[in-house]
N, C-alpha and C positions, 0 to 999 in steps of 0.2 A: 703463446706468448702475446700475440696481438690479434685483435679482431678488427676486420675491415668491413664496413657496411657501405655499399654504394647508395648514395642519396639521390643522384640523378645522373643521366648521361644524355648529351645532346650534341648535335652537329651544328656548327655555326656557319655563317656565310663567308667567313674568312679562312675556310679549309682547315678548321680545327675541330676535333672531337674533344669535348670537355667532360671529364668524368669527375663528379664531385663525390667525395667520400668522407667518412668519419673513421678514424683509427683510434682504437682503445688499447692502452698499455695494460695488459693483464698480468704482467710480471710483478714481482715484488720490489723492483728497483726502478729508479728514474732512468730515462734514456735521453742522451744528449742529442742524438741525430739518428733519423730513420729514413732510409731511401725506399721509396715506393715506386713500383712500375705498373703502368697500365698497358695492356696489350689488346689489340683488335684482332679478331679471328674471322675467317671465312666460315661458311656453313659446314665445310668438310673438316674443320678443326685446324686448318693451316693458319699460322700466325701471319698477319699482314704487316703490321708495324707496331711500334711501342713508343712510349714516352715516360719520362721520370718526373717525380717531384720529391720533395723531402719535407719532413716534419722535424722541428728541433724542440728541445727542452720539453719532453713529454713525461710528466711525473707518473709514478706508479699508480695504477687504477684510475687514471684520468683519460679523457678523450680530447681530440682536436679534429677540426674539419679542414680539408684542403682540396685542391683540384689538380688532376693530372691533365695537362694539355698535350694532345697528340696531333701533330700536323699530318693531315691525310686528305687528299683531294678526291679519292675514290669513294664509291658508295657500296662496294662489294663486301663489306664486313657484316656479319650477322650477330655477333656477340662480342663481349669484352670481359676482361678479368683485371683485377687489381690485387697486387701482392707485395709483401715486404721482401726486399732483396738484400738489404744490408742494414746493420744496426751498429752504432758506436755509442 
């Protein structure tokens, strides 16, 4: 129903990891609100922490870009994931 493409991910000096992504609505209907979660993982697959963002008013077959901000002062994550968790 949705395709998420990570555009970039970076750690900032203010203890945030910013994951910039593009979400495409592949469904045949407009979506008024989409909750997206970004999660940081250790190399063993254990989730470290997560953060949420939302995209509103995404028409069918259209894309938008947004950012998930995850507050995390550690450096022990090795990978990340971005996924859709709720749709209204």
